[in-house]
C-alpha positions as a Markdown table, in Angstrom:
| # | Residue | x | y | z |
|---|---|---|---|---|
| 1 | Unk | -5.3 | 11.2 | -42.9 |
| 2 | Unk | -3.8 | 14.6 | -42.1 |
| 3 | Unk | -0.3 | 14.9 | -40.6 |
| 4 | Unk | -1.6 | 16.8 | -37.6 |
| 5 | Unk | -4.2 | 14.2 | -36.8 |
| 6 | Unk | -2.0 | 11.3 | -37.4 |
| 7 | Unk | 0.8 | 12.8 | -35.2 |
| 8 | Unk | -1.6 | 12.6 | -32.2 |
| 9 | Unk | -1.4 | 8.8 | -32.0 |
| 10 | Unk | -1.1 | 8.6 | -28.3 |
| 11 | Unk | 2.2 | 10.4 | -28.4 |
| 12 | Unk | -0.1 | 13.0 | -27.0 |
| 13 | Unk | 1.8 | 11.8 | -23.9 |
| 14 | Unk | -1.3 | 12.1 | -21.8 |
| 15 | Unk | -0.1 | 9.5 | -19.3 |
| 16 | Unk | 3.3 | 10.8 | -18.3 |
| 17 | Unk | 5.8 | 8.4 | -16.9 |
| 18 | Unk | 5.1 | 5.5 | -14.5 |
| 19 | Unk | 7.3 | 5.6 | -11.5 |
| 20 | Unk | 9.5 | 8.5 | -12.4 |
| 21 | Unk | 13.1 | 7.6 | -12.9 |
| 22 | Unk | 12.5 | 3.9 | -12.6 |
| 23 | Unk | 10.5 | 3.7 | -15.8 |
| 24 | Unk | 10.8 | 4.4 | -19.5 |
| 25 | Unk | 8.7 | 7.2 | -21.0 |
| 26 | Unk | 5.5 | 6.8 | -23.0 |
| 27 | Unk | 7.5 | 7.0 | -26.2 |
| 28 | Unk | 8.8 | 3.5 | -25.5 |
| 29 | Unk | 5.2 | 2.3 | -25.4 |
| 30 | Unk | 4.5 | 2.9 | -29.1 |
| 31 | Unk | 7.9 | 1.7 | -30.2 |
| 32 | Unk | 7.8 | -1.4 | -28.1 |
| 33 | Unk | 4.3 | -2.4 | -29.4 |
| 34 | Unk | 5.4 | -2.0 | -33.0 |
| 35 | Unk | 8.9 | -3.4 | -32.8 |
| 36 | Unk | 9.6 | -7.0 | -34.1 |
| 37 | Unk | 10.1 | -9.4 | -31.2 |
| 38 | Unk | 13.4 | -11.2 | -31.1 |
| 39 | Unk | 15.8 | -12.6 | -28.5 |
| 40 | Unk | 19.4 | -11.9 | -27.8 |
| 41 | Unk | 21.5 | -14.1 | -25.6 |
| 42 | Unk | 25.1 | -13.0 | -25.0 |
| 43 | Unk | 27.6 | -15.9 | -25.1 |
| 44 | Unk | 29.6 | -14.4 | -22.3 |
| 45 | Unk | 27.0 | -15.4 | -19.7 |
| 46 | Unk | 24.0 | -16.8 | -21.5 |
| 47 | Unk | 21.6 | -14.3 | -20.1 |
| 48 | Unk | 18.3 | -13.9 | -21.9 |
| 49 | Unk | 17.4 | -10.4 | -23.1 |
| 50 | Unk | 15.0 | -8.7 | -25.5 |
| 51 | Unk | 16.1 | -6.9 | -28.7 |
| 52 | Unk | 13.2 | -4.6 | -29.6 |
| 53 | Unk | 15.0 | -2.9 | -32.5 |
| 54 | Unk | 17.4 | 0.0 | -32.8 |
| 55 | Unk | 14.8 | 2.4 | -31.4 |
| 56 | Unk | 14.7 | 0.9 | -28.0 |
| 57 | Unk | 17.4 | 0.8 | -25.4 |
| 58 | Unk | 20.0 | -1.9 | -25.7 |
| 59 | Unk | 19.6 | -4.2 | -22.7 |
| 60 | Unk | 22.2 | -6.8 | -23.9 |
| 61 | Unk | 25.8 | -7.4 | -23.1 |
| 62 | Unk | 26.6 | -6.3 | -26.6 |
| 63 | Unk | 26.1 | -2.7 | -25.5 |
| 64 | Unk | 28.7 | -2.8 | -22.7 |
| 65 | Unk | 31.5 | -1.2 | -24.5 |
| 66 | Unk | 33.3 | -1.8 | -27.8 |
| 67 | Unk | 35.4 | -4.6 | -26.4 |
| 68 | Unk | 32.5 | -6.5 | -25.0 |
| 69 | Unk | 30.7 | -6.2 | -28.4 |
| 70 | Unk | 33.7 | -7.6 | -30.2 |
| 71 | Unk | 34.0 | -10.6 | -27.9 |
| 72 | Unk | 30.4 | -11.5 | -27.7 |
| 73 | Unk | 29.4 | -14.4 | -30.1 |
| 74 | Unk | 25.8 | -15.2 | -30.9 |
| 75 | Unk | 24.2 | -17.5 | -33.4 |
| 76 | Unk | 20.8 | -17.3 | -35.1 |
| 77 | Unk | 18.5 | -20.2 | -35.8 |
| 78 | Unk | 14.9 | -20.6 | -36.8 |
| 79 | Unk | 12.9 | -21.7 | -33.8 |
| 80 | Unk | 9.2 | -21.5 | -32.7 |
| 81 | Unk | 8.3 | -19.7 | -35.9 |
| 82 | Unk | 10.6 | -16.8 | -35.4 |
| 83 | Unk | 14.3 | -16.0 | -35.8 |
| 84 | Unk | 16.2 | -16.5 | -32.5 |
| 85 | Unk | 19.8 | -15.7 | -31.6 |
| 86 | Unk | 21.3 | -18.4 | -29.3 |
| 87 | Unk | 24.7 | -18.4 | -27.7 |
| 88 | Unk | 27.3 | -21.0 | -28.7 |
| 89 | Unk | 27.2 | -22.8 | -25.4 |
| 90 | Unk | 23.5 | -23.3 | -25.6 |
| 91 | Unk | 24.0 | -25.3 | -28.9 |
| 92 | Unk | 26.9 | -27.1 | -27.2 |
| 93 | Unk | 24.7 | -28.0 | -24.2 |
| 94 | Unk | 22.0 | -29.4 | -26.5 |
| 95 | Unk | 24.4 | -31.5 | -28.4 |
| 96 | Unk | 26.2 | -32.8 | -25.3 |
| 97 | Unk | 22.8 | -33.9 | -23.9 |
| 98 | Unk | 22.3 | -36.0 | -27.0 |
| 99 | Unk | 25.7 | -37.7 | -26.9 |
| 100 | Unk | 27.5 | -35.7 | -29.7 |
| 101 | Unk | 30.9 | -34.3 | -28.9 |
| 102 | Unk | 31.1 | -32.2 | -32.1 |
| 103 | Unk | 28.9 | -29.3 | -33.2 |
| 104 | Unk | 27.7 | -30.1 | -36.8 |
| 105 | Unk | 25.3 | -27.2 | -36.7 |
| 106 | Unk | 28.2 | -24.8 | -37.2 |
| 107 | Unk | 28.2 | -25.5 | -40.9 |
| 108 | Unk | 24.5 | -24.6 | -41.1 |
| 109 | Unk | 24.5 | -21.5 | -38.9 |
| 110 | Unk | 25.9 | -18.2 | -40.1 |
| 111 | Unk | 27.5 | -16.3 | -37.3 |
| 112 | Unk | 25.9 | -13.0 | -36.4 |
| 113 | Unk | 28.5 | -10.2 | -36.2 |
| 114 | Unk | 28.3 | -7.6 | -33.5 |
| 115 | Unk | 25.5 | -5.0 | -34.1 |
| 116 | Unk | 24.3 | -6.9 | -37.2 |
| 117 | Unk | 20.6 | -7.4 | -37.6 |
| 118 | Unk | 19.7 | -11.1 | -37.8 |
| 119 | Unk | 18.5 | -12.4 | -41.2 |
| 120 | Unk | 16.7 | -15.6 | -42.1 |
| 121 | Unk | 19.2 | -18.4 | -42.3 |
| 122 | Unk | 20.2 | -20.6 | -45.2 |
| 123 | Unk | 19.4 | -24.1 | -44.1 |
| 124 | Unk | 21.5 | -27.0 | -45.3 |
| 125 | Unk | 21.9 | -30.7 | -44.4 |
| 126 | Unk | 22.9 | -30.0 | -40.8 |
| 127 | Unk | 19.5 | -28.4 | -40.0 |
| 128 | Unk | 18.2 | -31.6 | -38.3 |
| 129 | Unk | 20.8 | -31.1 | -35.7 |
| 130 | Unk | 19.0 | -28.0 | -34.4 |
| 131 | Unk | 17.0 | -28.6 | -31.2 |
| 132 | Unk | 13.2 | -28.8 | -31.6 |
| 133 | Unk | 11.3 | -25.7 | -30.7 |
| 134 | Unk | 10.3 | -27.0 | -27.3 |
| 135 | Unk | 13.8 | -28.0 | -26.4 |
| 136 | Unk | 15.2 | -24.7 | -27.6 |
| 137 | Unk | 12.7 | -22.7 | -25.5 |
| 138 | Unk | 13.6 | -24.9 | -22.5 |
| 139 | Unk | 17.3 | -24.2 | -23.0 |
| 140 | Unk | 16.6 | -20.5 | -23.3 |
| 141 | Unk | 14.7 | -20.7 | -20.0 |
| 142 | Unk | 11.9 | -18.4 | -20.5 |
| 143 | Unk | 10.6 | -17.9 | -17.0 |
| 144 | Unk | 7.1 | -19.1 | -16.0 |
| 145 | Unk | 6.2 | -16.4 | -13.5 |
| 146 | Unk | 3.6 | -17.2 | -10.9 |
| 147 | Unk | 1.4 | -14.2 | -10.2 |
| 148 | Unk | 0.1 | -16.1 | -7.1 |
| 149 | Unk | 3.1 | -17.4 | -5.3 |
| 150 | Unk | 3.5 | -21.2 | -5.1 |
| 151 | Unk | 4.3 | -20.9 | -1.4 |
| 152 | Unk | 0.8 | -19.6 | -0.9 |
| 153 | Unk | -1.0 | -22.2 | -3.0 |
| 154 | Unk | 0.9 | -25.0 | -1.2 |
| 155 | Unk | -0.8 | -24.1 | 2.0 |
| 156 | Unk | -4.0 | -25.4 | 0.4 |
| 157 | Unk | -2.6 | -28.8 | -0.6 |
| 158 | Unk | -5.1 | -31.6 | 0.2 |
| 159 | Unk | -3.9 | -34.2 | 2.7 |
| 160 | Unk | -5.8 | -36.7 | 0.5 |
| 161 | Unk | -4.2 | -35.7 | -2.8 |
| 162 | Unk | -0.7 | -35.1 | -1.4 |
| 163 | Unk | 1.1 | -32.4 | -3.3 |
| 164 | Unk | -2.1 | -31.2 | -5.1 |
| 165 | Unk | -5.1 | -29.0 | -4.4 |
| 166 | Unk | -8.7 | -28.9 | -5.6 |
| 167 | Unk | -9.8 | -26.1 | -8.0 |
| 168 | Unk | -13.0 | -25.0 | -9.8 |
| 169 | Unk | -13.3 | -22.5 | -12.6 |
| 170 | Unk | -16.1 | -19.9 | -12.2 |
| 171 | Unk | -16.4 | -19.5 | -16.0 |
| 172 | Unk | -17.6 | -23.1 | -16.7 |
| 173 | Unk | -17.8 | -24.8 | -13.2 |
| 174 | Unk | -15.2 | -27.4 | -14.3 |
| 175 | Unk | -13.4 | -28.9 | -11.3 |
| 176 | Unk | -9.9 | -30.3 | -11.4 |
| 177 | Unk | -6.9 | -31.2 | -9.3 |
| 178 | Unk | -3.6 | -29.4 | -9.8 |
| 179 | Unk | -0.1 | -28.8 | -8.4 |
| 180 | Unk | 0.8 | -25.3 | -7.4 |
| 181 | Unk | 3.4 | -25.1 | -10.2 |
| 182 | Unk | 0.8 | -25.7 | -12.9 |
| 183 | Unk | -1.6 | -22.8 | -12.2 |
| 184 | Unk | -1.5 | -19.0 | -11.8 |
| 185 | Unk | 1.5 | -18.6 | -14.0 |
| 186 | Unk | 2.4 | -16.7 | -17.2 |
| 187 | Unk | 5.4 | -17.0 | -19.4 |
| 188 | Unk | 7.5 | -13.8 | -18.7 |
| 189 | Unk | 4.6 | -12.5 | -16.7 |
| 190 | Unk | 6.8 | -10.5 | -14.4 |
| 191 | Unk | 9.0 | -9.0 | -17.1 |
| 192 | Unk | 8.1 | -5.4 | -17.9 |
| 193 | Unk | 9.9 | -3.5 | -20.6 |
| 194 | Unk | 8.6 | -0.2 | -19.3 |
| 195 | Unk | 10.9 | -0.5 | -16.2 |
| 196 | Unk | 14.6 | 0.1 | -16.5 |
| 197 | Unk | 15.1 | -3.1 | -14.7 |
| 198 | Unk | 12.5 | -5.2 | -16.4 |
| 199 | Unk | 12.7 | -8.0 | -13.8 |
| 200 | Unk | 12.8 | -5.7 | -10.8 |
| 201 | Unk | 9.9 | -7.5 | -9.1 |
| 202 | Unk | 12.0 | -10.6 | -8.8 |
| 203 | Unk | 14.3 | -8.8 | -6.3 |
| 204 | Unk | 11.3 | -7.8 | -4.3 |
| 205 | Unk | 9.9 | -11.4 | -4.2 |
| 206 | Unk | 13.2 | -12.7 | -2.9 |
| 207 | Unk | 12.4 | -11.1 | 0.4 |
| 208 | Unk | 8.8 | -12.4 | 0.4 |
| 209 | Unk | 8.4 | -15.9 | -0.9 |
| 210 | Unk | 11.2 | -17.7 | 1.0 |
| 211 | Unk | 9.9 | -16.3 | 4.3 |
| 212 | Unk | 6.2 | -17.0 | 3.7 |
| 213 | Unk | 5.9 | -20.3 | 5.7 |
| 214 | Unk | 7.9 | -18.8 | 8.7 |
| 215 | Unk | 5.6 | -15.7 | 8.7 |
| 216 | Unk | 2.5 | -17.9 | 8.9 |
| 217 | Unk | 4.0 | -19.7 | 11.8 |
| 218 | Unk | 4.7 | -16.4 | 13.6 |
| 219 | Unk | 1.1 | -15.3 | 13.0 |
| 220 | Unk | -0.2 | -18.5 | 14.5 |
| 221 | Unk | 2.2 | -18.3 | 17.5 |
| 222 | Unk | 1.4 | -14.6 | 18.0 |
| 223 | Unk | 5.0 | -13.8 | 17.6 |
| 224 | Unk | 4.6 | -11.1 | 14.9 |
| 225 | Unk | 7.8 | -9.2 | 14.0 |
| 226 | Unk | 8.8 | -6.7 | 11.4 |
| 227 | Unk | 9.8 | -9.4 | 8.9 |
| 228 | Unk | 6.4 | -11.1 | 9.3 |
| 229 | Unk | 4.5 | -7.9 | 8.6 |
| 230 | Unk | 6.6 | -7.1 | 5.6 |
| 231 | Unk | 6.3 | -10.6 | 4.1 |
| 232 | Unk | 2.5 | -10.8 | 4.4 |
| 233 | Unk | 2.0 | -7.2 | 3.2 |
| 234 | Unk | 4.4 | -7.9 | 0.4 |
| 235 | Unk | 2.5 | -10.9 | -0.8 |
| 236 | Unk | -0.7 | -9.0 | -0.9 |
| 237 | Unk | 0.9 | -6.0 | -2.6 |
| 238 | Unk | 2.5 | -8.3 | -5.3 |
| 239 | Unk | -0.8 | -10.0 | -6.1 |
| 240 | Unk | -2.7 | -6.7 | -6.3 |
| 241 | Unk | 0.0 | -5.3 | -8.7 |
| 242 | Unk | 1.1 | -8.1 | -11.0 |
| 243 | Unk | -1.8 | -10.5 | -11.4 |
| 244 | Unk | -3.9 | -10.5 | -14.6 |
| 245 | Unk | -6.9 | -9.4 | -12.5 |
| 246 | Unk | -5.0 | -6.5 | -11.0 |
| 247 | Unk | -3.9 | -5.4 | -14.5 |
| 248 | Unk | -7.4 | -5.5 | -15.8 |
| 249 | Unk | -8.7 | -3.6 | -12.7 |
| 250 | Unk | -6.2 | -0.8 | -13.2 |
| 251 | Unk | -6.7 | -0.4 | -16.9 |
| 252 | Unk | -10.2 | 1.3 | -16.6 |
| 253 | Unk | -9.0 | 4.3 | -14.6 |
| 254 | Unk | -6.2 | 4.9 | -17.1 |
| 255 | Unk | -8.7 | 4.9 | -20.0 |
| 256 | Unk | -11.0 | 7.3 | -18.1 |
| 257 | Unk | -8.0 | 9.6 | -17.4 |
| 258 | Unk | -7.2 | 9.6 | -21.1 |
| 259 | Unk | -10.7 | 10.3 | -22.1 |
| 260 | Unk | -11.0 | 13.2 | -19.6 |
| 261 | Unk | -7.7 | 14.7 | -20.7 |
| 262 | Unk | -8.6 | 14.4 | -24.3 |
| 263 | Unk | -11.9 | 16.1 | -23.7 |
| 264 | Unk | -10.2 | 18.9 | -21.8 |
| 265 | Unk | -7.6 | 19.4 | -24.6 |
| 266 | Unk | -10.4 | 19.3 | -27.2 |
| 267 | Unk | -12.4 | 22.1 | -25.4 |
| 268 | Unk | -9.2 | 24.2 | -25.4 |
| 269 | Unk | -8.8 | 23.8 | -29.1 |
| 270 | Unk | -5.5 | 22.0 | -28.8 |
| 271 | Unk | -6.6 | 18.9 | -30.8 |
| 272 | Unk | -7.6 | 19.5 | -34.4 |
| 273 | Unk | -10.7 | 18.1 | -36.1 |
| 274 | Unk | -10.7 | 14.6 | -37.5 |
| 275 | Unk | -10.1 | 14.2 | -41.3 |
| 276 | Unk | -13.2 | 14.0 | -43.6 |
| 277 | Unk | -13.1 | 10.2 | -43.6 |
| 278 | Unk | -14.1 | 10.5 | -39.9 |
| 279 | Unk | -16.7 | 13.1 | -40.5 |
| 280 | Unk | -14.5 | 16.1 | -39.5 |
| 281 | Unk | -15.7 | 15.6 | -36.0 |
| 282 | Unk | -13.9 | 16.5 | -32.8 |
| 283 | Unk | -12.1 | 13.9 | -30.7 |
| 284 | Unk | -14.8 | 14.3 | -28.0 |
| 285 | Unk | -17.5 | 13.5 | -30.4 |
| 286 | Unk | -15.7 | 10.5 | -31.8 |
| 287 | Unk | -15.1 | 9.2 | -28.2 |
| 288 | Unk | -18.7 | 9.8 | -27.2 |
| 289 | Unk | -20.0 | 7.9 | -30.3 |
| 290 | Unk | -17.5 | 5.0 | -29.8 |
| 291 | Unk | -15.9 | 5.6 | -33.2 |
| 292 | Unk | -12.5 | 5.9 | -31.6 |
| 293 | Unk | -11.2 | 4.8 | -28.2 |
| 294 | Unk | -8.2 | 4.3 | -26.1 |
| 295 | Unk | -6.5 | 0.9 | -25.6 |
| 296 | Unk | -4.0 | 0.7 | -22.8 |
| 297 | Unk | -1.1 | -1.7 | -23.0 |
| 298 | Unk | -1.7 | -4.1 | -20.0 |
| 299 | Unk | 2.0 | -3.9 | -19.2 |
| 300 | Unk | 1.7 | -0.2 | -18.4 |
| 301 | Unk | -0.6 | -0.5 | -15.4 |
| 302 | Unk | 1.6 | -3.4 | -14.3 |
| 303 | Unk | 4.6 | -1.0 | -14.4 |
| 304 | Unk | 2.7 | 1.5 | -12.3 |
| 305 | Unk | 1.9 | -1.2 | -9.8 |
| 306 | Unk | 5.5 | -2.5 | -9.6 |
| 307 | Unk | 6.8 | 1.1 | -9.2 |
| 308 | Unk | 4.4 | 1.7 | -6.2 |
| 309 | Unk | 4.5 | -1.8 | -4.6 |
| 310 | Unk | 6.6 | -0.7 | -1.7 |
| 311 | Unk | 4.2 | 2.1 | -1.0 |
| 312 | Unk | 1.5 | -0.5 | -0.7 |
| 313 | Unk | 3.6 | -2.5 | 1.7 |
| 314 | Unk | 4.2 | 0.5 | 3.9 |
| 315 | Unk | 0.5 | 1.5 | 3.8 |
| 316 | Unk | -0.8 | -2.0 | 4.6 |
| 317 | Unk | 2.0 | -2.8 | 7.0 |
| 318 | Unk | 1.2 | 0.3 | 9.1 |
| 319 | Unk | -2.5 | -0.3 | 9.3 |
| 320 | Unk | -4.6 | -2.4 | 11.7 |
| 321 | Unk | -4.9 | -6.1 | 11.0 |
| 322 | Unk | -7.5 | -8.6 | 12.2 |
| 323 | Unk | -5.9 | -12.0 | 12.3 |
| 324 | Unk | -8.7 | -14.5 | 11.8 |
| 325 | Unk | -8.2 | -18.1 | 13.0 |
| 326 | Unk | -10.7 | -20.5 | 11.4 |
| 327 | Unk | -11.6 | -23.3 | 13.8 |
| 328 | Unk | -14.5 | -24.6 | 11.6 |
| 329 | Unk | -13.1 | -27.9 | 10.2 |
| 330 | Unk | -16.0 | -28.3 | 7.7 |
| 331 | Unk | -15.7 | -24.7 | 6.4 |
| 332 | Unk | -12.1 | -23.8 | 5.7 |
| 333 | Unk | -11.0 | -20.7 | 4.0 |
| 334 | Unk | -10.7 | -20.8 | 0.2 |
| 335 | Unk | -8.1 | -19.0 | -2.0 |
| 336 | Unk | -8.1 | -18.0 | -5.6 |
| 337 | Unk | -6.2 | -16.6 | -8.6 |
| 338 | Unk | -6.8 | -13.2 | -7.0 |
| 339 | Unk | -6.9 | -13.7 | -3.3 |
| 340 | Unk | -7.4 | -10.1 | -2.3 |
| 341 | Unk | -11.1 | -9.5 | -1.6 |
| 342 | Unk | -12.4 | -5.9 | -1.0 |
| 343 | Unk | -14.8 | -5.5 | 1.9 |
| 344 | Unk | -16.9 | -2.3 | 2.0 |
| 345 | Unk | -16.8 | -0.6 | 5.3 |
| 346 | Unk | -19.3 | 2.2 | 4.9 |
| 347 | Unk | -17.0 | 5.3 | 4.7 |
| 348 | Unk | -16.2 | 5.0 | 1.0 |
| 349 | Unk | -13.1 | 2.9 | 1.6 |
| 350 | Unk | -12.7 | -0.9 | 1.7 |
| 351 | Unk | -10.9 | -3.4 | 3.9 |
| 352 | Unk | -8.9 | -6.2 | 2.3 |
| 353 | Unk | -9.5 | -9.8 | 3.1 |
| 354 | Unk | -6.4 | -12.0 | 2.4 |
| 355 | Unk | -6.7 | -15.7 | 2.9 |
| 356 | Unk | -3.3 | -17.1 | 3.9 |
| 357 | Unk | -4.1 | -20.8 | 4.6 |
| 358 | Unk | -7.3 | -22.9 | 5.2 |
| 359 | Unk | -7.2 | -22.0 | 8.9 |
| 360 | Unk | -5.8 | -18.4 | 8.7 |
| 361 | Unk | -6.7 | -15.1 | 7.0 |
| 362 | Unk | -6.2 | -11.5 | 7.7 |
| 363 | Unk | -8.5 | -8.4 | 7.4 |
| 364 | Unk | -6.4 | -5.4 | 6.6 |
| 365 | Unk | -8.1 | -2.1 | 7.7 |
| 366 | Unk | -6.1 | 0.5 | 5.7 |
| 367 | Unk | -5.3 | 3.8 | 7.4 |
| 368 | Unk | -5.9 | 6.1 | 4.5 |
| 369 | Unk | -4.3 | 9.0 | 6.3 |
| 370 | Unk | -1.0 | 7.3 | 5.6 |
| 371 | Unk | -1.4 | 7.2 | 1.8 |
| 372 | Unk | 0.6 | 10.4 | 1.2 |
| 373 | Unk | 3.2 | 10.0 | 3.9 |
| 374 | Unk | 6.7 | 8.8 | 3.6 |
| 375 | Unk | 7.1 | 5.0 | 3.6 |
| 376 | Unk | 7.8 | 3.4 | 6.9 |
| 377 | Unk | 9.2 | -0.1 | 6.7 |
| 378 | Unk | 9.8 | -0.2 | 10.5 |
| 379 | Unk | 5.9 | -0.5 | 10.6 |
| 380 | Unk | 5.8 | 1.7 | 13.7 |
| 381 | Unk | 2.0 | 2.2 | 13.4 |
| 382 | Unk | 1.1 | -1.4 | 12.9 |
| 383 | Unk | -1.5 | -2.9 | 15.3 |
| 384 | Unk | -3.4 | -6.1 | 15.3 |
| 385 | Unk | -6.0 | -8.1 | 17.1 |
| 386 | Unk | -6.7 | -11.8 | 17.0 |
| 387 | Unk | -10.2 | -13.1 | 16.4 |
| 388 | Unk | -12.0 | -16.4 | 16.0 |
| 389 | Unk | -14.8 | -15.6 | 13.6 |
| 390 | Unk | -18.1 | -17.4 | 13.9 |
| 391 | Unk | -19.3 | -19.7 | 11.1 |
| 392 | Unk | -21.5 | -17.0 | 9.6 |
| 393 | Unk | -18.6 | -14.7 | 9.2 |
| 394 | Unk | -16.4 | -17.4 | 7.7 |
| 395 | Unk | -19.1 | -18.1 | 5.1 |
| 396 | Unk | -19.3 | -14.4 | 4.2 |
| 397 | Unk | -15.5 | -14.3 | 3.9 |
| 398 | Unk | -15.5 | -17.3 | 1.6 |
| 399 | Unk | -18.3 | -15.6 | -0.4 |
| 400 | Unk | -16.1 | -12.6 | -0.9 |
| 401 | Unk | -13.2 | -14.8 | -1.9 |
| 402 | Unk | -15.2 | -16.6 | -4.5 |
| 403 | Unk | -16.7 | -13.4 | -5.9 |
| 404 | Unk | -13.3 | -11.7 | -6.0 |
| 405 | Unk | -11.6 | -14.5 | -7.9 |
| 406 | Unk | -10.9 | -13.7 | -11.5 |
| 407 | Unk | -11.7 | -17.3 | -12.6 |
| 408 | Unk | -10.3 | -20.1 | -10.4 |
| 409 | Unk | -11.2 | -20.9 | -6.8 |
| 410 | Unk | -8.8 | -23.2 | -4.9 |
| 411 | Unk | -9.6 | -25.2 | -1.8 |
| 412 | Unk | -8.1 | -27.9 | 0.3 |
| 413 | Unk | -11.1 | -30.2 | 1.0 |
| 414 | Unk | -13.5 | -31.4 | -1.6 |
| 415 | Unk | -16.6 | -30.9 | 0.6 |
| 416 | Unk | -20.0 | -31.6 | -0.9 |
| 417 | Unk | -21.3 | -28.0 | -0.5 |
| 418 | Unk | -18.5 | -26.3 | -2.2 |
| 419 | Unk | -19.5 | -26.7 | -5.9 |
| 420 | Unk | -23.0 | -25.3 | -5.2 |
| 421 | Unk | -21.5 | -22.4 | -3.2 |
| 422 | Unk | -19.2 | -21.4 | -6.1 |
| 423 | Unk | -22.1 | -21.8 | -8.6 |
| 424 | Unk | -24.2 | -19.3 | -6.6 |
| 425 | Unk | -21.4 | -16.8 | -6.3 |
| 426 | Unk | -19.6 | -17.1 | -9.6 |
| 427 | Unk | -21.2 | -14.3 | -11.6 |
| 428 | Unk | -19.2 | -11.6 | -9.9 |
| 429 | Unk | -15.7 | -10.1 | -10.1 |
| 430 | Unk | -13.8 | -7.1 | -9.0 |
| 431 | Unk | -13.9 | -4.0 | -11.3 |
| 432 | Unk | -12.9 | -0.4 | -10.9 |
| 433 | Unk | -16.0 | 1.8 | -10.7 |
| 434 | Unk | -15.0 | 5.2 | -12.1 |
| 435 | Unk | -16.9 | 8.4 | -11.7 |
| 436 | Unk | -16.1 | 11.6 | -13.6 |
| 437 | Unk | -17.1 | 14.7 | -11.7 |
| 438 | Unk | -17.1 | 18.0 | -13.6 |
| 439 | Unk | -14.8 | 20.5 | -11.9 |
| 440 | Unk | -14.2 | 23.9 | -13.4 |
| 441 | Unk | -12.9 | 23.5 | -16.9 |
| 442 | Unk | -11.9 | 19.9 | -16.3 |
| 443 | Unk | -13.1 | 17.0 | -14.2 |
| 444 | Unk | -12.2 | 14.9 | -11.2 |
| 445 | Unk | -11.9 | 11.2 | -11.5 |
| 446 | Unk | -13.1 | 9.2 | -8.5 |
| 447 | Unk | -12.4 | 5.4 | -8.5 |
| 448 | Unk | -13.2 | 2.6 | -6.2 |
| 449 | Unk | -12.6 | -1.1 | -6.5 |
| 450 | Unk | -15.9 | -3.0 | -6.0 |
| 451 | Unk | -17.3 | -6.5 | -6.4 |
| 452 | Unk | -19.8 | -6.1 | -9.3 |
| 453 | Unk | -22.0 | -8.5 | -11.2 |
| 454 | Unk | -20.3 | -10.2 | -14.2 |
| 455 | Unk | -21.8 | -12.8 | -16.5 |
| 456 | Unk | -19.5 | -15.4 | -17.8 |
| 457 | Unk | -20.5 | -16.0 | -21.4 |
| 458 | Unk | -19.7 | -18.6 | -24.0 |
| 459 | Unk | -16.3 | -17.2 | -24.6 |
| 460 | Unk | -15.3 | -17.5 | -21.0 |
| 461 | Unk | -16.5 | -21.1 | -20.8 |
| 462 | Unk | -14.5 | -22.2 | -23.9 |
């Protein structure tokens, strides 16, 4: 492979930077993907950080000055199939929990000096004193991040089951009962290395999740205030930015932008021909024939979403809401692992249906004229109206909720009609429909989120 072709990679830098100053550049994407994964925990405070190699930014306490590096003490041990570095007090905690006052593992663990790359350890007789892999990961407290907030799912707890709710998977129609803590979660799902603060979304959620219950109460009492608007809009913005469905939905537009930009550069002669092993074809030809393609790191669109989440809060918080009170006891609202359902409204744009509880949902009618204006968190343009929808409209809303779900539909009551309803509406999901419109020497990309047919195959049912 020629040097000029190989140097393209995707350091072509076709994407730019997500979120400007808040995010790392595209160069970090390639390094991050190729770097060996390890962990660093500083013994000064036990905080968990990533060490992605010398090519990435140092996010650990070891980088906070020479004195801090000299004082920090870490230890390495084999755990979960990879080398880990664990602080001294983590070992001590594990031993204390097992009734041992001393630390016999010290004879088996070689201390890692500041700025020294961890090596595979020599294991001796004290090795059985190491915590098992599961205990070690528990002590390291890898966060299990819920991409649908537990405070939301708890609204759908069944009075029959107590602290559990009913669920059915669209992919295989298997039904089960679960607690809110057991579903819609991914280990380190909210951690994003492309952001300078890789847990920035946690700060945002601290203003949303603790106030969710109170905000629902305000909606029911018709006592809506600024905090209530921000919390509900914030919940919807979080799901539409950080959930697996949201990430999948936003990958397609990025791939189309990459293809359009590559074709434009190819026409201008910027990109050289492929090497003989690829037929000496142009990049446009290789893309058209499917020989090469673009693969976007899922964390990249998540970084874009997190960087713009406050813009979504402002847009949706300054739009018109319909607050829908469900009085049909035998037809409550559902929710799902992606409880943001688009509803076509005939002008090329879509409303958003957000179920909040079995008896409560909102229809956000976005004011698209606000999309390029400065954020307004006073929500001065907010307006709302209360409605009690008829049964036919409730059925249609539940149909949109089921079709928009990525896989799992949740509900409070195990009514006899629900399984058949899910079965009839399960072969759909939300996707981004992208149109490329030729324009001059380039092209325009038009994208809309739509509910489209999707067949769940054997792989999905496994």
